[in-house]
N, C-alpha and C positions, 0 to 999 in steps of 0.2 A: 504494499499500500504506500503510496506516495504521500508527501506532505500536503500537497493540495486536496487529495481525496480525504484525508484525515480531518483537515480544516473544514471541508464541506460537510462531512459527517457530523463534526461537533456543531456547526452552525444549525444544520437541519434538526439535530437533537435539541438545541436550545429553543429553537422555534416551536417544535413539538411540544416541549415542556411547557412553554409560555401559553400556548393555545389550551393545553389540558388544564393549566391553572385557570385560565379566563372561562373556560367551560364549566369548571367545577363552581367558580363564584356565581356564574349565571344560574346554575342548577340550585345553589343554595339560596339564592334571592327568590327565584320562582317557587321554592318550596320551604318558605319560612324565614328568609332573611339571612343575613350574615350571622346573626347572634344565635343561629340554630333554634329559633322559637318553633315550637311544635305547631303544626297545622291545626290540630284539634284546640288548642289554647287560643289560636287566634280566632277560630270560629266561635268559640265560647265568648271571647271578648266582644266580638261583633253581634252576637245575639244579645249579650248584656247591654250595649249600646242602643241596639233597636229597642230593647225594653225601656230603656231610659227615655228614649225619644217618644215612645208611646205615652209613658207616664207624663211626660212634659206637655204632650198634646192634650190629654185629659185634663190636666191642670189649667191649660189655657182656655179649654171650652168651660170649665167650671168658673174661671174668673170672668169670662165673658157673660155667662149667665148671671153671676152676681152683680155685674155692672148693670145689666138690664134691670135686675130687681131694685137697685139703688136709685136708678133713674126713675123707675116707676114710684118708688116711695117718695122720691123728691117732688115729682109731679103732683102726687096727692097732698103732700104737705103744702106746697105752694097754692094748690086749688082751694084747700081749706083755709089758708091764711087770707087768700082773696075773698072767700066768702065771709069770714069773720070780719075782715076790715070793711066790706061793703055794708054788712049788717049794722055796725057800730057808727058808721058815717051816715046812714039812712035815716 
């Protein structure tokens, strides 16, 4: 084997190792990230976040209903005050 052939073989080996390392990183990221996070753990976290979003939506709906009730009560009180004021002035 000549020196040129040996250099070419070494360069090809380094390139192949680099490509394998990149492929390994790609697979790690695709299946749980570089930290090695378990896919089932991520699914559980996503499910937990979805539940929290659902709870927040329910709370938003309850607040909207309470706002409507407060508005209604304020209108009733204002109407009663107008009636009381009209009777006293009449």
